[in-house]
PDB file of N, CA, C and O in Angstrom:
ATOM      1  N   MET A   1       0.837  -1.183   0.000  1.00  0.00           N
ATOM      2  CA  MET A   1       0.000   0.000   0.000  1.00  0.00           C
ATOM      3  C   MET A   1       0.879   1.241   0.000  1.00  0.00           C
ATOM      4  O   MET A   1       1.984   1.248   0.542  1.00  0.00           O
ATOM      5  N   ARG A   2       0.365   2.272  -0.612  1.00  0.00           N
ATOM      6  CA  ARG A   2       1.074   3.550  -0.665  1.00  0.00           C
ATOM      7  C   ARG A   2       0.336   4.577   0.185  1.00  0.00           C
ATOM      8  O   ARG A   2      -0.850   4.408   0.466  1.00  0.00           O
ATOM      9  N   PRO A   3       1.022   5.635   0.594  1.00  0.00           N
ATOM     10  CA  PRO A   3       0.346   6.668   1.380  1.00  0.00           C
ATOM     11  C   PRO A   3      -0.930   7.148   0.676  1.00  0.00           C
ATOM     12  O   PRO A   3      -0.930   7.436  -0.521  1.00  0.00           O
ATOM     13  N   GLY A   4      -1.994   7.222   1.439  1.00  0.00           N
ATOM     14  CA  GLY A   4      -3.277   7.659   0.895  1.00  0.00           C
ATOM     15  C   GLY A   4      -4.184   6.527   0.455  1.00  0.00           C
ATOM     16  O   GLY A   4      -5.373   6.740   0.221  1.00  0.00           O
ATOM     17  N   ASP A   5      -3.629   5.308   0.338  1.00  0.00           N
ATOM     18  CA  ASP A   5      -4.454   4.157  -0.046  1.00  0.00           C
ATOM     19  C   ASP A   5      -5.346   3.735   1.114  1.00  0.00           C
ATOM     20  O   ASP A   5      -4.984   3.894   2.280  1.00  0.00           O
ATOM     21  N   ILE A   6      -6.504   3.201   0.784  1.00  0.00           N
ATOM     22  CA  ILE A   6      -7.438   2.675   1.778  1.00  0.00           C
ATOM     23  C   ILE A   6      -7.823   1.266   1.354  1.00  0.00           C
ATOM     24  O   ILE A   6      -8.160   1.023   0.195  1.00  0.00           O
ATOM     25  N   LEU A   7      -7.771   0.358   2.288  1.00  0.00           N
ATOM     26  CA  LEU A   7      -8.212  -1.014   2.058  1.00  0.00           C
ATOM     27  C   LEU A   7      -9.417  -1.262   2.945  1.00  0.00           C
ATOM     28  O   LEU A   7      -9.337  -1.099   4.163  1.00  0.00           O
ATOM     29  N   VAL A   8     -10.543  -1.658   2.340  1.00  0.00           N
ATOM     30  CA  VAL A   8     -11.744  -1.967   3.098  1.00  0.00           C
ATOM     31  C   VAL A   8     -12.084  -3.429   2.858  1.00  0.00           C
ATOM     32  O   VAL A   8     -12.316  -3.848   1.724  1.00  0.00           O
ATOM     33  N   LEU A   9     -12.109  -4.194   3.929  1.00  0.00           N
ATOM     34  CA  LEU A   9     -12.504  -5.600   3.889  1.00  0.00           C
ATOM     35  C   LEU A   9     -13.899  -5.677   4.498  1.00  0.00           C
ATOM     36  O   LEU A   9     -14.187  -4.999   5.485  1.00  0.00           O
ATOM     37  N   TYR A  10     -14.754  -6.492   3.917  1.00  0.00           N
ATOM     38  CA  TYR A  10     -16.142  -6.536   4.381  1.00  0.00           C
ATOM     39  C   TYR A  10     -16.736  -7.920   4.152  1.00  0.00           C
ATOM     40  O   TYR A  10     -16.305  -8.668   3.274  1.00  0.00           O
ATOM     41  N   SER A  11     -17.729  -8.236   4.961  1.00  0.00           N
ATOM     42  CA  SER A  11     -18.438  -9.499   4.776  1.00  0.00           C
ATOM     43  C   SER A  11     -19.610  -9.285   3.818  1.00  0.00           C
ATOM     44  O   SER A  11     -19.981  -8.152   3.515  1.00  0.00           O
ATOM     45  N   ASP A  12     -20.177 -10.380   3.352  1.00  0.00           N
ATOM     46  CA  ASP A  12     -21.286 -10.291   2.409  1.00  0.00           C
ATOM     47  C   ASP A  12     -22.505  -9.578   2.993  1.00  0.00           C
ATOM     48  O   ASP A  12     -23.345  -9.076   2.245  1.00  0.00           O
ATOM     49  N   GLY A  13     -22.607  -9.529   4.312  1.00  0.00           N
ATOM     50  CA  GLY A  13     -23.729  -8.848   4.952  1.00  0.00           C
ATOM     51  C   GLY A  13     -23.744  -7.352   4.702  1.00  0.00           C
ATOM     52  O   GLY A  13     -24.766  -6.702   4.923  1.00  0.00           O
ATOM     53  N   VAL A  14     -22.635  -6.794   4.247  1.00  0.00           N
ATOM     54  CA  VAL A  14     -22.581  -5.360   3.935  1.00  0.00           C
ATOM     55  C   VAL A  14     -23.212  -5.108   2.565  1.00  0.00           C
ATOM     56  O   VAL A  14     -24.184  -4.360   2.464  1.00  0.00           O
ATOM     57  N   VAL A  15     -22.681  -5.710   1.533  1.00  0.00           N
ATOM     58  CA  VAL A  15     -23.142  -5.430   0.171  1.00  0.00           C
ATOM     59  C   VAL A  15     -24.470  -6.100  -0.166  1.00  0.00           C
ATOM     60  O   VAL A  15     -25.144  -5.687  -1.109  1.00  0.00           O
ATOM     61  N   GLU A  16     -24.857  -7.125   0.589  1.00  0.00           N
ATOM     62  CA  GLU A  16     -26.126  -7.798   0.330  1.00  0.00           C
ATOM     63  C   GLU A  16     -27.276  -7.257   1.179  1.00  0.00           C
ATOM     64  O   GLU A  16     -28.412  -7.709   1.039  1.00  0.00           O
ATOM     65  N   GLU A  17     -26.989  -6.286   2.064  1.00  0.00           N
ATOM     66  CA  GLU A  17     -28.059  -5.667   2.852  1.00  0.00           C
ATOM     67  C   GLU A  17     -29.089  -5.064   1.898  1.00  0.00           C
ATOM     68  O   GLU A  17     -28.724  -4.484   0.875  1.00  0.00           O
ATOM     69  N   GLU A  18     -30.374  -5.199   2.229  1.00  0.00           N
ATOM     70  CA  GLU A  18     -31.425  -4.719   1.334  1.00  0.00           C
ATOM     71  C   GLU A  18     -32.256  -3.614   1.970  1.00  0.00           C
ATOM     72  O   GLU A  18     -32.417  -3.555   3.189  1.00  0.00           O
ATOM     73  N   ASP A  19     -32.782  -2.735   1.110  1.00  0.00           N
ATOM     74  CA  ASP A  19     -33.717  -1.724   1.571  1.00  0.00           C
ATOM     75  C   ASP A  19     -35.130  -2.321   1.554  1.00  0.00           C
ATOM     76  O   ASP A  19     -35.292  -3.511   1.285  1.00  0.00           O
ATOM     77  N   ALA A  20     -36.138  -1.515   1.835  1.00  0.00           N
ATOM     78  CA  ALA A  20     -37.513  -2.002   1.903  1.00  0.00           C
ATOM     79  C   ALA A  20     -38.014  -2.553   0.562  1.00  0.00           C
ATOM     80  O   ALA A  20     -38.931  -3.374   0.533  1.00  0.00           O
ATOM     81  N   ASP A  21     -37.419  -2.106  -0.535  1.00  0.00           N
ATOM     82  CA  ASP A  21     -37.805  -2.591  -1.868  1.00  0.00           C
ATOM     83  C   ASP A  21     -36.945  -3.752  -2.347  1.00  0.00           C
ATOM     84  O   ASP A  21     -37.006  -4.143  -3.512  1.00  0.00           O
ATOM     85  N   GLU A  22     -36.139  -4.303  -1.433  1.00  0.00           N
ATOM     86  CA  GLU A  22     -35.248  -5.440  -1.703  1.00  0.00           C
ATOM     87  C   GLU A  22     -34.117  -5.115  -2.675  1.00  0.00           C
ATOM     88  O   GLU A  22     -33.615  -6.005  -3.363  1.00  0.00           O
ATOM     89  N   ASN A  23     -33.715  -3.844  -2.736  1.00  0.00           N
ATOM     90  CA  ASN A  23     -32.546  -3.450  -3.514  1.00  0.00           C
ATOM     91  C   ASN A  23     -31.317  -3.641  -2.638  1.00  0.00           C
ATOM     92  O   ASN A  23     -31.340  -3.240  -1.474  1.00  0.00           O
ATOM     93  N   PRO A  24     -30.247  -4.236  -3.150  1.00  0.00           N
ATOM     94  CA  PRO A  24     -29.048  -4.437  -2.335  1.00  0.00           C
ATOM     95  C   PRO A  24     -28.247  -3.150  -2.157  1.00  0.00           C
ATOM     96  O   PRO A  24     -28.255  -2.268  -3.017  1.00  0.00           O
ATOM     97  N   PHE A  25     -27.553  -3.064  -1.016  1.00  0.00           N
ATOM     98  CA  PHE A  25     -26.648  -1.933  -0.773  1.00  0.00           C
ATOM     99  C   PHE A  25     -25.579  -1.912  -1.854  1.00  0.00           C
ATOM    100  O   PHE A  25     -25.224  -0.831  -2.324  1.00  0.00           O
ATOM    101  N   ASP A  26     -25.080  -2.999  -2.249  1.00  0.00           N
ATOM    102  CA  ASP A  26     -24.136  -3.288  -3.326  1.00  0.00           C
ATOM    103  C   ASP A  26     -22.777  -2.590  -3.222  1.00  0.00           C
ATOM    104  O   ASP A  26     -22.563  -1.716  -2.381  1.00  0.00           O
ATOM    105  N   LEU A  27     -21.885  -3.002  -4.092  1.00  0.00           N
ATOM    106  CA  LEU A  27     -20.498  -2.514  -4.077  1.00  0.00           C
ATOM    107  C   LEU A  27     -20.414  -1.028  -4.420  1.00  0.00           C
ATOM    108  O   LEU A  27     -19.584  -0.315  -3.857  1.00  0.00           O
ATOM    109  N   GLU A  28     -21.255  -0.552  -5.328  1.00  0.00           N
ATOM    110  CA  GLU A  28     -21.225   0.868  -5.696  1.00  0.00           C
ATOM    111  C   GLU A  28     -21.452   1.768  -4.486  1.00  0.00           C
ATOM    112  O   GLU A  28     -20.742   2.759  -4.310  1.00  0.00           O
ATOM    113  N   ARG A  29     -22.427   1.435  -3.659  1.00  0.00           N
ATOM    114  CA  ARG A  29     -22.705   2.242  -2.476  1.00  0.00           C
ATOM    115  C   ARG A  29     -21.567   2.143  -1.461  1.00  0.00           C
ATOM    116  O   ARG A  29     -21.225   3.129  -0.808  1.00  0.00           O
ATOM    117  N   LEU A  30     -20.986   0.960  -1.331  1.00  0.00           N
ATOM    118  CA  LEU A  30     -19.857   0.790  -0.420  1.00  0.00           C
ATOM    119  C   LEU A  30     -18.676   1.649  -0.859  1.00  0.00           C
ATOM    120  O   LEU A  30     -18.043   2.309  -0.035  1.00  0.00           O
ATOM    121  N   VAL A  31     -18.386   1.641  -2.142  1.00  0.00           N
ATOM    122  CA  VAL A  31     -17.291   2.462  -2.675  1.00  0.00           C
ATOM    123  C   VAL A  31     -17.598   3.945  -2.473  1.00  0.00           C
ATOM    124  O   VAL A  31     -16.714   4.706  -2.082  1.00  0.00           O
ATOM    125  N   ALA A  32     -18.830   4.363  -2.731  1.00  0.00           N
ATOM    126  CA  ALA A  32     -19.208   5.766  -2.555  1.00  0.00           C
ATOM    127  C   ALA A  32     -19.048   6.198  -1.093  1.00  0.00           C
ATOM    128  O   ALA A  32     -18.563   7.296  -0.819  1.00  0.00           O
ATOM    129  N   SER A  33     -19.453   5.343  -0.165  1.00  0.00           N
ATOM    130  CA  SER A  33     -19.291   5.642   1.263  1.00  0.00           C
ATOM    131  C   SER A  33     -17.822   5.785   1.623  1.00  0.00           C
ATOM    132  O   SER A  33     -17.436   6.696   2.355  1.00  0.00           O
ATOM    133  N   THR A  34     -17.016   4.887   1.108  1.00  0.00           N
ATOM    134  CA  THR A  34     -15.576   4.901   1.392  1.00  0.00           C
ATOM    135  C   THR A  34     -14.927   6.162   0.829  1.00  0.00           C
ATOM    136  O   THR A  34     -14.124   6.802   1.507  1.00  0.00           O
ATOM    137  N   ILE A  35     -15.265   6.515  -0.388  1.00  0.00           N
ATOM    138  CA  ILE A  35     -14.691   7.716  -1.011  1.00  0.00           C
ATOM    139  C   ILE A  35     -15.090   8.961  -0.229  1.00  0.00           C
ATOM    140  O   ILE A  35     -14.265   9.845   0.000  1.00  0.00           O
ATOM    141  N   ARG A  36     -16.345   9.031   0.178  1.00  0.00           N
ATOM    142  CA  ARG A  36     -16.817  10.203   0.914  1.00  0.00           C
ATOM    143  C   ARG A  36     -16.073  10.362   2.247  1.00  0.00           C
ATOM    144  O   ARG A  36     -15.861  11.480   2.716  1.00  0.00           O
ATOM    145  N   ALA A  37     -15.681   9.239   2.848  1.00  0.00           N
ATOM    146  CA  ALA A  37     -15.035   9.267   4.163  1.00  0.00           C
ATOM    147  C   ALA A  37     -13.515   9.155   4.093  1.00  0.00           C
ATOM    148  O   ALA A  37     -12.862   9.085   5.135  1.00  0.00           O
ATOM    149  N   ARG A  38     -12.949   9.135   2.922  1.00  0.00           N
ATOM    150  CA  ARG A  38     -11.523   8.816   2.765  1.00  0.00           C
ATOM    151  C   ARG A  38     -10.567   9.745   3.491  1.00  0.00           C
ATOM    152  O   ARG A  38      -9.434   9.354   3.772  1.00  0.00           O
ATOM    153  N   ALA A  39     -10.986  10.950   3.801  1.00  0.00           N
ATOM    154  CA  ALA A  39     -10.098  11.873   4.511  1.00  0.00           C
ATOM    155  C   ALA A  39      -9.966  11.515   5.986  1.00  0.00           C
ATOM    156  O   ALA A  39      -9.049  11.985   6.660  1.00  0.00           O
ATOM    157  N   GLY A  40     -10.876  10.687   6.490  1.00  0.00           N
ATOM    158  CA  GLY A  40     -10.848  10.314   7.900  1.00  0.00           C
ATOM    159  C   GLY A  40      -9.932   9.136   8.175  1.00  0.00           C
ATOM    160  O   GLY A  40      -9.369   8.530   7.262  1.00  0.00           O
ATOM    161  N   ASP A  41      -9.798   8.829   9.453  1.00  0.00           N
ATOM    162  CA  ASP A  41      -9.023   7.656   9.835  1.00  0.00           C
ATOM    163  C   ASP A  41      -9.880   6.403   9.606  1.00  0.00           C
ATOM    164  O   ASP A  41     -11.071   6.520   9.319  1.00  0.00           O
ATOM    165  N   PRO A  42      -9.290   5.211   9.728  1.00  0.00           N
ATOM    166  CA  PRO A  42     -10.057   3.991   9.478  1.00  0.00           C
ATOM    167  C   PRO A  42     -11.354   3.888  10.290  1.00  0.00           C
ATOM    168  O   PRO A  42     -12.369   3.418   9.776  1.00  0.00           O
ATOM    169  N   GLN A  43     -11.323   4.320  11.538  1.00  0.00           N
ATOM    170  CA  GLN A  43     -12.543   4.256  12.356  1.00  0.00           C
ATOM    171  C   GLN A  43     -13.645   5.145  11.771  1.00  0.00           C
ATOM    172  O   GLN A  43     -14.815   4.762  11.768  1.00  0.00           O
ATOM    173  N   ALA A  44     -13.277   6.322  11.281  1.00  0.00           N
ATOM    174  CA  ALA A  44     -14.251   7.231  10.672  1.00  0.00           C
ATOM    175  C   ALA A  44     -14.823   6.640   9.388  1.00  0.00           C
ATOM    176  O   ALA A  44     -16.006   6.814   9.095  1.00  0.00           O
ATOM    177  N   ILE A  45     -13.999   5.952   8.632  1.00  0.00           N
ATOM    178  CA  ILE A  45     -14.463   5.294   7.404  1.00  0.00           C
ATOM    179  C   ILE A  45     -15.493   4.222   7.752  1.00  0.00           C
ATOM    180  O   ILE A  45     -16.556   4.151   7.135  1.00  0.00           O
ATOM    181  N   ILE A  46     -15.177   3.396   8.735  1.00  0.00           N
ATOM    182  CA  ILE A  46     -16.105   2.350   9.175  1.00  0.00           C
ATOM    183  C   ILE A  46     -17.406   2.972   9.671  1.00  0.00           C
ATOM    184  O   ILE A  46     -18.489   2.489   9.340  1.00  0.00           O
ATOM    185  N   GLN A  47     -17.309   4.025  10.451  1.00  0.00           N
ATOM    186  CA  GLN A  47     -18.500   4.685  10.987  1.00  0.00           C
ATOM    187  C   GLN A  47     -19.379   5.227   9.867  1.00  0.00           C
ATOM    188  O   GLN A  47     -20.603   5.105   9.930  1.00  0.00           O
ATOM    189  N   THR A  48     -18.780   5.819   8.850  1.00  0.00           N
ATOM    190  CA  THR A  48     -19.546   6.344   7.718  1.00  0.00           C
ATOM    191  C   THR A  48     -20.268   5.223   6.993  1.00  0.00           C
ATOM    192  O   THR A  48     -21.443   5.361   6.653  1.00  0.00           O
ATOM    193  N   ILE A  49     -19.585   4.121   6.754  1.00  0.00           N
ATOM    194  CA  ILE A  49     -20.211   2.990   6.074  1.00  0.00           C
ATOM    195  C   ILE A  49     -21.368   2.457   6.919  1.00  0.00           C
ATOM    196  O   ILE A  49     -22.440   2.170   6.388  1.00  0.00           O
ATOM    197  N   ARG A  50     -21.159   2.324   8.222  1.00  0.00           N
ATOM    198  CA  ARG A  50     -22.231   1.832   9.105  1.00  0.00           C
ATOM    199  C   ARG A  50     -23.428   2.769   9.108  1.00  0.00           C
ATOM    200  O   ARG A  50     -24.571   2.312   9.081  1.00  0.00           O
ATOM    201  N   GLU A  51     -23.181   4.071   9.139  1.00  0.00           N
ATOM    202  CA  GLU A  51     -24.275   5.043   9.098  1.00  0.00           C
ATOM    203  C   GLU A  51     -25.032   4.970   7.773  1.00  0.00           C
ATOM    204  O   GLU A  51     -26.259   5.062   7.745  1.00  0.00           O
ATOM    205  N   ASP A  52     -24.290   4.802   6.673  1.00  0.00           N
ATOM    206  CA  ASP A  52     -24.932   4.677   5.362  1.00  0.00           C
ATOM    207  C   ASP A  52     -25.770   3.409   5.280  1.00  0.00           C
ATOM    208  O   ASP A  52     -26.856   3.419   4.701  1.00  0.00           O
ATOM    209  N   LEU A  53     -25.273   2.318   5.854  1.00  0.00           N
ATOM    210  CA  LEU A  53     -26.050   1.072   5.892  1.00  0.00           C
ATOM    211  C   LEU A  53     -27.331   1.258   6.706  1.00  0.00           C
ATOM    212  O   LEU A  53     -28.408   0.829   6.292  1.00  0.00           O
ATOM    213  N   ARG A  54     -27.203   1.898   7.859  1.00  0.00           N
ATOM    214  CA  ARG A  54     -28.355   2.139   8.723  1.00  0.00           C
ATOM    215  C   ARG A  54     -29.396   2.999   8.006  1.00  0.00           C
ATOM    216  O   ARG A  54     -30.592   2.712   8.063  1.00  0.00           O
ATOM    217  N   SER A  55     -28.945   4.033   7.344  1.00  0.00           N
ATOM    218  CA  SER A  55     -29.839   4.915   6.596  1.00  0.00           C
ATOM    219  C   SER A  55     -30.491   4.162   5.439  1.00  0.00           C
ATOM    220  O   SER A  55     -31.680   4.341   5.173  1.00  0.00           O
ATOM    221  N   PHE A  56     -29.730   3.334   4.761  1.00  0.00           N
ATOM    222  CA  PHE A  56     -30.227   2.556   3.628  1.00  0.00           C
ATOM    223  C   PHE A  56     -31.338   1.604   4.063  1.00  0.00           C
ATOM    224  O   PHE A  56     -32.314   1.412   3.338  1.00  0.00           O
ATOM    225  N   ARG A  57     -31.189   1.011   5.243  1.00  0.00           N
ATOM    226  CA  ARG A  57     -32.205   0.081   5.770  1.00  0.00           C
ATOM    227  C   ARG A  57     -33.464   0.808   6.208  1.00  0.00           C
ATOM    228  O   ARG A  57     -34.519   0.190   6.359  1.00  0.00           O
ATOM    229  N   ALA A  58     -33.363   2.103   6.412  1.00  0.00           N
ATOM    230  CA  ALA A  58     -34.506   2.942   6.807  1.00  0.00           C
ATOM    231  C   ALA A  58     -35.221   2.379   8.035  1.00  0.00           C
ATOM    232  O   ALA A  58     -36.444   2.237   8.041  1.00  0.00           O
ATOM    233  N   GLY A  59     -34.452   2.062   9.066  1.00  0.00           N
ATOM    234  CA  GLY A  59     -35.054   1.627  10.320  1.00  0.00           C
ATOM    235  C   GLY A  59     -35.304   0.139  10.448  1.00  0.00           C
ATOM    236  O   GLY A  59     -35.636  -0.337  11.534  1.00  0.00           O
ATOM    237  N   GLU A  60     -35.155  -0.597   9.378  1.00  0.00           N
ATOM    238  CA  GLU A  60     -35.343  -2.047   9.442  1.00  0.00           C
ATOM    239  C   GLU A  60     -34.133  -2.697  10.122  1.00  0.00           C
ATOM    240  O   GLU A  60     -33.027  -2.157  10.091  1.00  0.00           O
ATOM    241  N   ASN A  61     -34.358  -3.849  10.728  1.00  0.00           N
ATOM    242  CA  ASN A  61     -33.257  -4.597  11.336  1.00  0.00           C
ATOM    243  C   ASN A  61     -32.360  -5.170  10.248  1.00  0.00           C
ATOM    244  O   ASN A  61     -32.830  -5.481   9.153  1.00  0.00           O
ATOM    245  N   PRO A  62     -31.065  -5.312  10.547  1.00  0.00           N
ATOM    246  CA  PRO A  62     -30.153  -5.917   9.563  1.00  0.00           C
ATOM    247  C   PRO A  62     -30.593  -7.334   9.215  1.00  0.00           C
ATOM    248  O   PRO A  62     -31.129  -8.056  10.056  1.00  0.00           O
ATOM    249  N   MET A  63     -30.359  -7.722   7.962  1.00  0.00           N
ATOM    250  CA  MET A  63     -30.692  -9.068   7.500  1.00  0.00           C
ATOM    251  C   MET A  63     -29.618 -10.075   7.907  1.00  0.00           C
ATOM    252  O   MET A  63     -29.908 -11.259   8.081  1.00  0.00           O
ATOM    253  N   ASP A  64     -28.395  -9.612   8.057  1.00  0.00           N
ATOM    254  CA  ASP A  64     -27.254 -10.499   8.282  1.00  0.00           C
ATOM    255  C   ASP A  64     -26.227  -9.715   9.103  1.00  0.00           C
ATOM    256  O   ASP A  64     -26.341  -8.501   9.274  1.00  0.00           O
ATOM    257  N   ASP A  65     -25.232 -10.430   9.601  1.00  0.00           N
ATOM    258  CA  ASP A  65     -24.153  -9.719  10.272  1.00  0.00           C
ATOM    259  C   ASP A  65     -23.336  -8.968   9.224  1.00  0.00           C
ATOM    260  O   ASP A  65     -23.280  -9.377   8.064  1.00  0.00           O
ATOM    261  N   ALA A  66     -22.711  -7.883   9.630  1.00  0.00           N
ATOM    262  CA  ALA A  66     -21.912  -7.069   8.721  1.00  0.00           C
ATOM    263  C   ALA A  66     -20.587  -6.756   9.404  1.00  0.00           C
ATOM    264  O   ALA A  66     -20.548  -6.080  10.432  1.00  0.00           O
ATOM    265  N   THR A  67     -19.514  -7.253   8.821  1.00  0.00           N
ATOM    266  CA  THR A  67     -18.181  -7.009   9.339  1.00  0.00           C
ATOM    267  C   THR A  67     -17.443  -6.085   8.384  1.00  0.00           C
ATOM    268  O   THR A  67     -17.435  -6.306   7.174  1.00  0.00           O
ATOM    269  N   ILE A  68     -16.821  -5.042   8.940  1.00  0.00           N
ATOM    270  CA  ILE A  68     -16.074  -4.077   8.137  1.00  0.00           C
ATOM    271  C   ILE A  68     -14.733  -3.819   8.801  1.00  0.00           C
ATOM    272  O   ILE A  68     -14.668  -3.541   9.998  1.00  0.00           O
ATOM    273  N   ILE A  69     -13.673  -3.911   8.027  1.00  0.00           N
ATOM    274  CA  ILE A  69     -12.330  -3.587   8.489  1.00  0.00           C
ATOM    275  C   ILE A  69     -11.762  -2.568   7.510  1.00  0.00           C
ATOM    276  O   ILE A  69     -11.810  -2.783   6.299  1.00  0.00           O
ATOM    277  N   ALA A  70     -11.230  -1.473   8.012  1.00  0.00           N
ATOM    278  CA  ALA A  70     -10.623  -0.454   7.150  1.00  0.00           C
ATOM    279  C   ALA A  70      -9.178  -0.236   7.584  1.00  0.00           C
ATOM    280  O   ALA A  70      -8.874  -0.156   8.774  1.00  0.00           O
ATOM    281  N   ILE A  71      -8.304  -0.144   6.600  1.00  0.00           N
ATOM    282  CA  ILE A  71      -6.887   0.081   6.834  1.00  0.00           C
ATOM    283  C   ILE A  71      -6.455   1.209   5.897  1.00  0.00           C
ATOM    284  O   ILE A  71      -6.763   1.178   4.705  1.00  0.00           O
ATOM    285  N   SER A  72      -5.761   2.178   6.417  1.00  0.00           N
ATOM    286  CA  SER A  72      -5.250   3.247   5.558  1.00  0.00           C
ATOM    287  C   SER A  72      -3.729   3.336   5.719  1.00  0.00           C
ATOM    288  O   SER A  72      -3.169   3.035   6.773  1.00  0.00           O
ATOM    289  N   ALA A  73      -3.099   3.756   4.644  1.00  0.00           N
ATOM    290  CA  ALA A  73      -1.635   3.874   4.662  1.00  0.00           C
ATOM    291  C   ALA A  73      -1.233   5.302   4.907  1.00  0.00           C
ATOM    292  O   ALA A  73      -0.041   5.608   4.959  1.00  0.00           O
TER     293      ALA A  73
END
């Protein structure tokens, strides 16, 4: 990894999370969340992704467990 790089590891419960219309959170949304939070430290990146997942679910309980690990150089 080079300075400024971010590595995000995640379980399928992140990208397969669904909204009320059964649309998946998917990789595009995960990448968008990561890019939006990239100036923060790894904990801030994880927090942003978790908040985006929570907002995407619109109050519904998670369908699966969701594990997120972020590493920045």
